[in-house]
C-alpha positions in Angstrom: 3.4 -4.7 7.7 4.0 -7.4 10.0 7.2 -9.7 9.7 10.5 -8.5 8.3 14.2 -9.7 8.5 15.7 -8.6 11.6 17.5 -5.5 12.3 20.7 -4.8 14.2 19.3 -2.1 16.8 22.6 0.5 18.3 21.9 2.1 22.1 21.2 5.2 19.9 18.4 4.0 18.4 16.9 2.2 21.5 17.4 5.6 23.1 15.1 7.1 19.7 12.5 4.6 20.1 12.5 5.9 23.8 11.7 9.6 23.5 9.3 9.0 20.2 7.0 6.6 22.3 6.4 9.5 24.6 4.8 11.3 21.7 2.1 11.4 19.4 2.7 9.2 16.1 2.8 11.5 12.7 1.7 9.3 9.7 2.8 9.6 5.9 2.1 8.7 2.5 4.1 8.1 0.0 2.5 7.7 -3.8 4.1 8.5 -7.3 2.7 11.7 -7.6 3.2 13.1 -4.0 4.1 12.5 -0.7 1.9 13.7 2.4 2.8 14.2 5.7 0.9 14.5 9.0 2.4 15.9 11.8 -0.6 16.1 13.7 -2.1 18.7 16.4 -3.2 21.4 14.7 -1.0 21.4 12.0 -2.5 20.8 8.4 -0.7 18.1 6.3 1.9 19.3 4.3 2.4 18.0 0.9 5.2 17.7 -1.4 4.8 17.1 -5.1 7.1 14.3 -6.6 8.0 16.5 -9.9 9.9 12.8 -11.8 7.6 10.6 -14.0 10.5 8.5 -15.5 13.2 6.4 -14.6 12.6 2.9 -12.7 10.5 1.7 -10.4 13.4 1.8 -7.5 14.5 5.1 -8.8 10.9 7.2 -8.3 10.6 5.0 -5.1 13.9 6.7 -3.7 13.0 9.8 -4.9 9.9 10.0 -3.1 11.1 9.0 0.1 14.1 11.9 -0.1 10.7 14.2 -1.0 9.2 12.6 2.8 12.7 13.6 4.4 12.9 17.1 3.4 9.0 17.3 4.2 10.2 16.4 7.8 13.1 18.6 7.5 10.8 21.5 6.5 8.3 20.9 9.3 10.8 20.4 11.9 9.9 17.1 13.5 11.7 15.4 15.5 12.1 12.4 18.3 8.4 11.2 16.7 7.1 7.8 15.5 6.2 7.3 12.0 3.4 5.6 10.3 3.5 4.9 6.4 1.4 3.9 4.1 3.0 3.0 0.7 1.2 3.0 -2.8 0.6 0.1 -4.5 2.3 1.4 -7.3 5.3 0.3 -5.5 3.7 -2.9 -4.5 4.8 -6.9 -5.4 2.6 -8.6 -3.2 1.9 -12.4 -2.9 -0.9 -14.7 -1.2 0.3 -17.9 -0.5 -1.9 -20.6 1.7 -0.5 -21.7 4.4 -1.2 -25.5 5.0 -0.9 -28.2 8.3 1.5 -27.0 10.9 2.6 -23.8 11.6 6.1 -22.9 10.1 9.1 -21.1 11.7 9.9 -17.6 10.4 12.8 -19.4 9.1 10.8 -21.7 6.8 8.4 -18.6 5.9 11.6 -16.6 4.6 12.8 -19.4 2.4 8.8 -20.1 1.6 9.0 -16.4 0.1 12.5 -16.4 -1.4 11.4 -19.1 -3.6 8.7 -17.8 -4.7 9.8 -14.4 -5.1 12.4 -15.3 -7.1 10.1 -18.0 -9.2 8.1 -14.6 -9.8 10.5 -12.3 -10.8 13.6 -13.7 -10.9 16.8 -11.0 -10.5 14.3 -8.7 -10.4 13.8 -9.1 -6.6 17.9 -9.1 -6.5 17.1 -5.4 -4.9 13.9 -5.6 -3.3 12.8 -6.4 0.7 10.1 -8.0 1.8 7.9 -8.0 5.3 4.7 -10.4 6.1 2.1 -11.8 8.0 -0.1 -14.4 8.5 -4.0 -13.6 8.1 -5.6 -17.1 9.2 -4.5 -19.9 6.4 -2.9 -17.1 4.9 0.7 -16.1 4.2 0.3 -12.2 2.6 3.5 -10.3 1.7 5.0 -7.5 -0.3 7.9 -6.1 -1.5 9.1 -2.9 -1.6 12.7 -1.5 -3.4 15.2 -2.3 -0.7 17.4 0.9 -0.9 14.7 3.5 -0.5 13.2 1.8 2.6 17.0 1.6 3.9 17.1 5.1 3.0 13.8 6.1 4.7 14.8 4.1 7.6 18.6 6.2 8.1 16.7 9.5 6.9 14.6 8.9 10.2 17.3 8.0 12.5 19.2 10.6 11.4 16.5 13.0 12.6 16.0 11.1 15.7 12.7 9.7 14.5 11.5 5.8 13.9 9.7 4.1 11.7 6.8 2.7 13.4 5.1 1.4 10.4 4.9 0.7 6.8 1.7 -0.1 5.2 1.0 -1.5 1.6 -2.0 1.1 0.2 -4.1 -2.1 -0.7 -3.9 -3.1 3.1 -4.7 0.4 4.7 -8.1 1.0 2.5 -8.7 -2.9 2.7 -9.0 -2.4 6.8 -12.1 0.2 6.2 -13.9 -0.5 3.1 -14.3 -4.2 2.8 -16.8 -6.2 5.5 -14.8 -8.7 7.2 -17.4 -11.5 6.3 -18.5 -10.6 2.8 -17.5 -12.1 -0.6 -16.4 -9.4 -2.9 -13.4 -8.0 -5.5 -12.2 -5.1 -4.0 -10.7 -2.3 -7.0 -8.6 0.6 -5.9 -7.9 2.9 -8.4 -5.0 5.2 -8.4 -3.2 7.5 -10.7 -0.7 5.0 -11.9 -2.4 1.4 -11.2 -4.8 -0.6 -9.9 -5.3 -3.1 -7.0 -7.7 -5.9 -6.6 -8.5 -8.2 -3.7 -10.4 -11.4 -4.0 -12.1 -11.9 -0.1 -13.6 -14.6 0.2 -15.7 -14.8 4.0 -13.1 -12.3 5.3 -9.7 -14.3 4.1 -7.5 -12.5 1.3 -7.5 -15.2 -1.5 -5.8 -12.9 -4.4 -4.2 -9.7 -4.3 -2.5 -8.0 -8.0 -1.1 -4.6 -8.9 -1.9 -3.7 -12.7 -0.8 -0.5 -14.4 -3.2 1.9 -15.1 -4.8 2.7 -18.7 -5.8 5.5 -19.6 -9.7 5.1 -19.1 -9.9 3.1 -16.4 -13.8 3.0 -16.5 -13.4 0.5 -19.7 -9.9 -0.9 -18.9 -11.8 -2.1 -15.2 -14.2 -4.2 -16.2 -11.6 -6.0 -18.8 -9.2 -6.8 -15.8 -11.8 -8.0 -13.5 -13.3 -10.4 -16.8 -9.8 -12.0 -17.1 -9.3 -12.5 -13.6 -12.6 -14.1 -13.4 -11.5 -16.4 -15.7 -7.6 -16.9 -14.3 -9.1 -17.8 -11.0 -12.6 -19.7 -12.4 -14.5 -17.8 -9.9 -17.9 -17.5 -9.6 -17.7 -14.1 -7.4 -19.4 -11.1 -9.5 -19.5 -8.3 -6.1 -17.2 -5.8 -6.6 -16.7 -2.5 -4.2 -14.6 0.4 -5.8 -12.7 3.1 -4.2 -11.1 5.4 -6.4 -8.5 8.1 -5.1 -8.0 9.4 -8.1 -11.3 11.0 -8.1 -11.9 11.0 -12.0 -13.3 7.1 -12.5 -16.6 7.5 -14.7 -18.4 4.9 -11.9 -21.9 5.5 -13.8 -20.2 4.2 -16.8 -18.9 1.7 -14.9 -21.6 0.6 -12.7 -23.7 -0.1 -16.3 -20.7 -1.8 -17.7 -20.6 -3.9 -15.5 -24.3 -4.4 -14.3 -24.7 -5.5 -18.1 -22.0 -8.3 -17.1 -24.0 -9.8 -14.5 -21.7 -7.3 -11.5 -22.9 -5.8 -8.6 -20.9 -2.7 -7.6 -20.9 -0.8 -4.1 -18.5 2.6 -4.2 -16.8 3.3 -1.3 -16.0 7.1 -1.2 -12.7 8.5 0.3 -15.5 10.3 3.3 -16.6 7.1 3.7 -13.0 5.4 4.2 -11.7 8.7 6.3 -10.2 6.2 9.1 -8.2 5.0 6.3 -4.9 7.1 7.1 -4.3 6.5 2.9 -8.4 7.8 2.1 -7.7 10.6 4.7 -4.4 11.9 2.9 -5.4 11.2 -0.6 -8.1 14.1 0.1 -5.1 15.9 0.9 -3.6 15.3 -2.6 -7.0 15.9 -4.2 -7.3 19.4 -3.0 -3.8 19.9 -3.7 -4.8 19.5 -7.6 -1.6 17.2 -7.7 -2.0 14.8 -10.5 
C-alpha cells in the first residue's frame, strides 16, 4: 500500500535494493490457510499450508510470515523484490474523508493514530498502519507489527526486499470493479468477508467481518445491516468468491427478492489480480 512510517536504511539495505531492482519481482499471497510464492519464469507457484487454526491474530500472522520465509528458502531465492498481498483476515481498515487543504504526512499520521485508537483502543498497540490518498478519501490498513517486521527482517537476511504489501481488497477491487460504478463489493474468503462500498470510483466504506458457516445465508443479512447503518440506497453487488464454495444461485435468488442485482466476477475473469491468480493455486491444491 502507499505511505508508512519512515524506515532507516543501512548501506546493506541500499545495496540489496540496487541488486534486486535488476531482477524480476516475485509475488506472494499470505492467507490463514496457506501461503503461495510465485517466483516467476517457468517455475510453478509453490504453496505451504498453515497448520495452526488457533492463537491470536498476531500469532497467526507471524506463523504465516514464517511459512512464507520457509518457502523462499525452499525455492532458493536470493536478491529479489517481493510483492505481497495479505488476506483481509488480518486487515483493520479505515476510510476517512479528507476536507479542505491537503494535510501533511505528519497530520495524516496524527489523524490515523486518533481514529485507530478511538476504534480499537489498546488493541492497536502492536499494530502497524500504512495509508494512501484516493481523491477525497484516506484509505488505511493496519497489520500486526511483529509480523511485518519479521517479514522485512527475514527478507533482508536473504538479500531480498519487500517492494510492496497490499491488502487483498485493494488488489481484487482493482480488477473486479469498474472505476465509475456505484456498487457494493463483497469478497468471500475462508474466514472473513470484506465489504467495500464504491461510489463513482471512490471508496466510501471498507469493512471486514468474520465469515459465518453459511455464507449464502449470512451475506444478505450483512448487506442489509450495512445498508441500514449507512442509510444507503445502493442495491448493486459485485461478488468475488475466493473459496469456490458460495451458493451463487441461492445468493442471487435471496438478493433479488430483496431488490438487489448481483454481478459475479470469477477468478478467471479477475486473473490479472495477484490474489485471484494465486488463490487458484490454493484451490487446486485442495487447501481449505
